[in-house]
N, C-alpha and C positions, 0 to 999 in steps of 0.2 A: 592665272595660273590662279588653284590652290593650293593648297600645300595638305594635305588630312592628315595631325600626327593626334594617334589615336593615342589616349595616354590609361594605360593595362589600371584595372579599381587591385587595390589593395584593403579587401572588405577579407579579406579569408584567412591575412598575415595580422592584421589587424585583431582578429575575434581569435583567432587561436592566440595570441601574447595577452590579448588581456582576461580569456579562460585560463589559461595556463597557467600569468600571474594569480588568476584567486585560489587558483589550486593551489601556488608555489605558496602565499599567507594565510591559506587556511593549513599547510606541512609546519611553514616557520611558529604561528602561531601555537599548533603542537606540539608542532619540538621546544617552544618556551613550558608549558605549560608539566610537561613531560621532566623537563630538565629543572624545572626549579626541587622540585620534589625527590630526586638526582645527584647532581649533578651542578656545581656553575655553564661547565666546560659544554655541556645540554644547549643552555639558557644565550648561552657565546654562539652558536652556530648556530640558537634560532632563529638567533637576532641577524645574522648575518644574514641568513634564508629566504626575512621577511626586505631583507634591502634588496637583494639582490631581482625579489619580488615586483616588485617597485620602482628599476632599472627597466627590467621588463618590460610594465606595462606602459612606461612611458616613450622604450623604445618603439613600441606597438604602435603605436599611436604616430613619433616618427616619420616611422613605415613611409606611414603616404604622404608625406614631404620627403624620402632621400632617404628610397628602399635598404639602397648598398649598406650604405653605414649607419639605420637601421635592423639590415637583417647581418651583420658583423656586430650589435649592441645586441643582439635577442641570440645568438651562443654565445658569446659573452658570460651573458645575463643563464643561459642553456646550464653552462659549466657551471654553471659560478652553487645553483641552484644545491645539483649532482653532488660536489663535495659540499653544499653545507650540512644540505639534511639525510644524504643519502638517498636512500628507500622514502624517505616521511615525503619530500621534495621528488621524483621516479617520474610522476603521472603531467607533473607541473612544464618538468623540465625535460619530455620529451612532448608536447605541447608544443612551450617555449619555441625547441632544440627547432620544430615543422615549421612554424612561423620567420623561425629566422633563413633557415636550409628557400623556404617558397620563395621569401623574397626577397635569393640573393639571385635565383636563380633562375625567375621570370624574366618574361621583358615585358 
């Protein structure tokens, strides 16, 4: 008897996490540029958003090895990104969050 073990492909979560991370990076860079003209606080929040996006991209890759832990890290990264730069990071945060939720819920 051979046991058929189906491994679920995590391509959707990977793509959503990477694309969301790229949008988050762009939003963070925009916040740093905008903040350099306006306020030092915005620069710090932009740097925080860039770090959140990098964590999201790394977690998206990690989802292929450990979906539950990677999904939790993706959701934390999405919340972190949204808190950091709110509207600038909205699209990236939504994509990363959806990837995290899918990673946790898919079997």
